[in-house]
N, C-alpha and C positions, 0 to 999 in steps of 0.2 A: 503493499500500499504506500509506502514511503517513496518508492520509485515513481509510481503513478503520480503522486502529488508533485514531485519535482518535475516531471515531464509536463504536467498540466501547466505549471508556473511558466515554463518557457514558451509554451504554445498557445497561451491565452491571447486572443486577438488584442491589439493595442486599444481599439475602441472600447472593448470590454473593460480593460484595465482603467481607462480614462473614466469611464462611468463609475466604476467601483471607487476610485479615489475621490471623485466629485461627491459621491454619496456620503463618503466618510467625512469629507470636509464640511458637508452640511450638518452633520451630527455633532460637531465639536461644540463644547460648552464655553460660553464667553465669560463665565463668572471667575474662573481662575486664569487671570491674563498671562501668567508665565507659562503654564502648561499649554494653554491655547496657542501662544506665540510659537513655542517649539514644535508642537505637533502640526500646526498649520504649515509652518515653513517647510518641514520634512515632506509632507504629503504634496504640497503645491509644486515643489521642485521636481517631483516625479512626473508631473503632467507635461505633455507636449503643448506648448503655448504658441499662440500667434504673436506677432509683434505688439499688437495692442494689448493682449493679455499679459505679456511680459512687462510692459509699462505699468499696467495696473497692479501687478504683483509687486513690482519694485516700490510703488507708492505704499502698498500695505506693508511690505517688509520693513520699510523705513519707520513706519509708525510702530510696528511691533517691537523694534529694538528696545524701546523704553520699558517694555515689560520683561524682556528676556534677561537682562543683566542686573536686576535687582533682586535681593534676597527674598522680599516679600512684595508681590505685585497685586494690584487691585483688579477689579472688573475692568474690562475694556471700555474706553470712553466712547461716546456716541459718534464722534467723528471717525474714529477707527473702525467701528462696526459699520458705518455707512460705506466706507471704502472697501471693506470686506464684501459687503453685499453687492456693490458695483462689480467687483472682480468676479464674484460668484455668478452674477447675472450674465457677465460676458462669457462664461464657460458654458452656459446652457444653450 
């Protein structure tokens, strides 16, 4: 069964992988800014993005830096959430 799972991982169509990542991005919790920032960044970097989506991601990434490098981070602010929603809307 382990071999089958490994083979399936390499042969999953890219479109399916994209959809899976997007679905996971949509389920992330905004309440813990630090965890969200790290998880969002890791997942979003796995996506194949257009130039417009890359620019939107860079804007979000810049905003998320303030949450990543603090020992205690708060809930994401409304401006950052709005940028994330614009990025996610561009992916659909």
